[in-house]
C-alpha positions in Angstrom: -14.6 24.8 66.6 -12.4 21.7 65.9 -9.3 21.0 68.0 -6.0 20.9 66.1 -5.0 17.4 65.2 -1.7 15.8 66.2 -0.7 16.0 62.5 -1.1 19.8 62.4 0.8 20.2 65.7 3.7 18.1 64.3 3.8 20.2 61.1 3.9 23.4 63.2 6.7 22.1 65.4 8.7 21.1 62.3 8.3 24.5 60.7 9.2 26.3 63.9 12.4 24.2 64.2 13.3 24.9 60.6 13.0 28.6 61.0 15.1 28.5 64.1 17.8 26.4 62.3 17.8 28.6 59.2 18.7 31.7 61.3 21.7 30.2 63.2 25.1 31.5 62.4 27.9 29.1 61.2 31.2 29.3 63.0 34.4 29.6 61.0 37.6 28.8 63.0 40.8 30.6 62.0 44.3 30.5 63.4 46.7 33.5 63.3 50.4 32.7 63.4 53.3 35.1 63.2 52.6 37.3 60.2 49.8 35.3 58.7 46.5 33.5 59.0 46.8 29.7 58.4 43.7 29.7 56.2 44.5 31.9 53.2 41.2 31.9 51.3 37.5 31.2 52.2 34.6 30.4 49.9 31.2 30.7 51.7 27.6 30.8 50.9 25.5 33.9 51.7 24.4 33.8 55.3 25.3 34.5 58.9 28.8 33.7 60.3 30.8 34.0 63.5 34.6 34.0 63.2 36.5 32.2 66.0 40.1 33.3 65.9 43.0 31.9 67.9 46.4 33.5 68.4 48.9 30.7 67.8 52.4 31.9 68.6 52.1 35.6 67.9 54.0 37.4 70.7 51.6 40.4 70.7 47.9 41.2 70.5 46.1 40.4 67.3 42.6 41.1 65.9 40.4 40.3 62.9 38.3 42.2 60.5 36.4 41.8 57.2 36.0 44.4 54.5 34.6 44.5 51.0 37.4 43.8 48.5 39.3 47.0 47.6 37.8 48.9 50.5 40.1 48.2 53.4 40.1 51.7 55.0 38.8 51.7 58.6 35.5 53.4 57.6 34.7 50.3 55.4 35.4 47.7 58.1 32.4 45.4 58.8 32.1 46.4 62.4 30.4 43.1 63.5 33.4 41.2 62.2 35.7 42.7 65.0 36.6 40.2 67.7 35.0 40.6 71.1 38.5 41.4 72.4 42.1 41.6 71.1 43.8 38.3 71.8 47.2 37.5 73.1 49.3 34.4 72.4 47.2 31.3 73.2 43.9 33.1 73.5 40.8 32.9 71.3 37.9 35.3 70.7 34.9 35.4 68.5 33.5 38.1 66.2 30.0 39.3 66.3 27.5 37.8 63.9 28.4 38.8 60.4 25.9 38.6 57.6 27.6 38.1 54.3 26.0 38.6 50.9 27.3 37.5 47.5 30.5 39.3 46.6 34.2 39.5 47.3 35.7 40.5 50.7 39.0 40.3 52.4 39.9 39.5 55.9 43.1 40.5 57.8 44.4 41.6 61.2 43.9 45.3 61.6 46.6 45.4 64.3 49.5 43.8 62.4 50.8 43.7 58.9 49.2 40.5 57.7 48.3 40.0 54.1 44.7 40.6 52.9 43.1 37.2 52.4 40.3 36.5 49.9 36.8 35.7 51.1 34.3 34.9 48.3 30.6 34.6 49.0 28.7 32.8 46.2 
């Protein structure tokens, strides 16, 4: 039996690195200010995302959620998009890993009356 050559080992290492890289979630940073998110629309590619939200100046707890467009009732919330905790002024928290497929979604704060912001995945 032949021993693997350095070339084959290099190719295997490159492929392993590519598979690991392809599965990593991208982080999207959002700031919530009194009554609104500063980013009012997102256009993303299909894939895995983590949303990092900071409470900038809201004097009470805030949160974050994503839903399919037109389906904003709680039973349609994408559970993994919830933050790891509600956040007070000056705090940040991240969502779980959210897998988004092509389509239209909205994001908003489920604890406060913020507008529903457009999130397009194409």
